[in-house]
C-alpha positions as CSV (number, residue, x, y, z in Angstrom):
1,M,-6.0,-6.7,-2.2
2,K,-2.7,-8.5,-3.7
3,P,-0.2,-9.3,-1.7
4,L,3.3,-7.9,-3.4
5,L,5.1,-11.6,-3.6
6,S,9.2,-11.3,-4.0
7,N,12.6,-14.0,-2.8
8,L,14.9,-13.1,0.2
9,L,14.2,-9.2,0.7
10,R,17.0,-7.5,2.9
11,E,16.0,-3.8,3.1
12,P,12.9,-2.6,4.2
13,P,9.8,-2.3,3.4
14,M,8.2,0.9,2.3
15,E,6.1,3.1,3.4
16,G,2.8,1.7,4.9
17,I,3.6,-2.2,4.0
18,V,4.3,-4.8,6.0
19,L,7.0,-7.4,5.0
20,L,6.6,-11.0,5.8
21,N,9.3,-12.4,6.1
22,T,8.5,-16.6,6.1
23,D,10.3,-20.0,6.3
24,G,9.8,-23.6,6.5
25,S,11.0,-26.9,6.8
26,V,10.8,-31.0,6.7
27,K,12.8,-33.6,7.6
28,G,12.2,-36.5,8.0
29,D,9.0,-37.6,10.5
30,R,9.3,-33.8,11.9
31,D,8.8,-30.5,10.2
32,G,8.1,-26.9,11.6
33,Y,7.2,-23.4,10.4
34,G,7.8,-20.0,11.4
35,G,7.4,-16.2,10.2
36,L,8.0,-12.7,11.2
37,A,6.2,-9.0,9.6
38,R,8.6,-6.1,9.8
39,V,7.0,-2.5,10.1
40,T,10.0,-0.1,8.0
41,N,11.3,0.7,10.9
42,G,12.0,-3.1,11.6
43,D,10.2,-3.6,14.7
44,C,8.0,-7.1,14.5
45,I,4.8,-6.5,14.5
46,L,3.7,-10.2,14.4
47,S,5.2,-13.7,15.1
48,Y,4.8,-16.7,14.8
49,S,5.4,-20.6,14.7
50,G,4.0,-24.5,14.5
51,R,4.8,-27.7,13.4
52,G,1.9,-30.1,11.5
53,P,2.6,-33.8,10.0
54,P,5.2,-33.3,7.5
55,V,3.3,-33.3,4.0
56,S,6.3,-31.9,1.8
57,M,8.4,-29.1,1.7
58,V,6.3,-27.1,-1.1
59,Y,2.7,-28.1,1.2
60,Q,4.9,-26.7,4.5
61,E,5.9,-23.4,2.7
62,M,2.3,-23.1,1.5
63,K,0.6,-23.2,4.7
64,L,2.7,-20.9,6.6
65,I,2.5,-18.3,4.0
66,K,-1.0,-19.0,4.1
67,R,-1.2,-18.6,8.5
68,G,1.1,-15.4,7.9
69,L,-0.9,-13.4,4.8
70,Q,-4.0,-14.9,7.5
71,L,-3.0,-12.9,11.1
72,C,-1.8,-10.3,8.7
73,I,-5.5,-8.9,7.7
74,E,-6.6,-10.0,10.8
75,R,-4.6,-7.0,12.5
76,G,-5.9,-5.4,10.1
77,V,-3.3,-4.9,7.8
78,K,-4.2,-4.0,4.4
79,H,-1.1,-3.8,2.6
80,I,2.0,-7.2,2.5
81,Q,4.7,-7.9,1.2
82,V,5.7,-11.8,1.1
83,T,9.3,-13.2,1.2
84,T,10.6,-16.7,0.5
85,D,13.1,-18.2,-0.3
86,S,11.5,-20.6,-2.8
87,E,11.4,-19.4,-5.7
88,L,8.7,-22.2,-6.7
89,M,5.9,-21.1,-4.0
90,I,6.5,-17.4,-6.5
91,A,5.5,-19.1,-9.2
92,Y,2.6,-21.4,-7.3
93,I,1.4,-18.6,-6.5
94,K,1.5,-16.1,-9.1
95,R,0.3,-19.2,-11.4
96,Q,2.9,-19.9,-12.9
97,K,3.1,-22.9,-12.2
98,K,0.5,-26.0,-11.3
99,P,0.9,-27.0,-8.0
100,P,0.4,-29.9,-6.8
101,W,-2.8,-31.2,-5.8
102,N,-2.5,-32.4,-2.1
103,C,-1.8,-27.5,-2.2
104,I,-4.1,-25.9,-4.8
105,H,-6.7,-25.2,-1.7
106,L,-3.5,-23.5,0.4
107,L,-4.1,-21.4,-2.2
108,S,-7.9,-20.0,-2.2
109,L,-7.9,-16.7,-1.5
110,S,-11.7,-16.9,-0.4
111,T,-9.8,-19.8,2.5
112,I,-7.3,-16.8,3.7
113,V,-10.0,-13.9,4.7
């Protein structure tokens, strides 16, 4: 299973696909992240949020995408479409660009399942 990635999507996912929408923030000495997963009719099947020590925006975005994928997989979701407002995250995940060294472990699918 390989998640489908896209920039912000304003339409509901196709039948049988769960749309995972994520966003993170780093401001000074604080950070936060959150996401939610919706099905075709718009119902939210999970939401999550968290905080941690600020590392970088890249780290934060990767961490929250990974957490959302973990939660979806734990709930038995097999078809996931991830949306993000970060084109850089898409490039890192698709291996079009090399991520910072401290984020490489977050890209490993073996750490998700």
